[in-house]
N, C-alpha and C positions, 0 to 999 in steps of 0.2 A: 718675198711675198708674191702670191699666185693670183691676186685680184687683178684682172685686166680691165674691169669696167670702167677705170678713169683714163684709159690712155687716149690721147687725143683722136687717133683714127676711129676708135670704137665709138666716142662720143659723136663724131661726124656720121658714121654709119647709122647710128641711132637717129640722126636728125634729118636724113635724106627723105624729102617729100614733106618736110615739115617747114613753116615759116620761120626764118631766122633774121636777125640783124647782125651785120658784120661791120665792125669798126676797123678802119685802116689806120696805119702810122701817121698819115697826113691829117687825120681827124675826121675824113669823109665817112659816111655811114651808108651802107647798102641794105636795104630790106626786101626780103622775097623768099620764094621757096628754094631750098638748097636741093638741086636736082643732080648734083654729082660733085666728086672730089677725086683727087689721086693720091698717091703716096707722099708727095711734096705739100699736100694740103692746098693745092690750087682748088679753087672752088667754082661751081657754076651756080649762079643765082638767076632765077626767072621771076620776073614780076610785070604783070600786064602783058604786053607783047615784046617785052625786052628780055634778051639773055645777056647776062654779064659774066664774064670770066675774071676771077680775081686771082692774082699770083699770090701763092701761100706766104711769101716772105713778106708781104706788105700787110698781113692780117694781125691785128692786136688782140681782137676777141670775137667771139661768136656767141650770141645769146638767143635763147628761144623767144 
């Protein structure tokens, strides 16, 4: 199968600069603008004047 559009990093790349909601394993949710990520799916979320870095192995879901 050659369709790469559903790969997680491709989805993250398309979400940079957009508002997302990130749910973590412990049930906590962060909402803000996705401003960056890396190959381990570590995320940088900005909201108001706060920048939050979320370790990728704690993420359960990311929704627009």
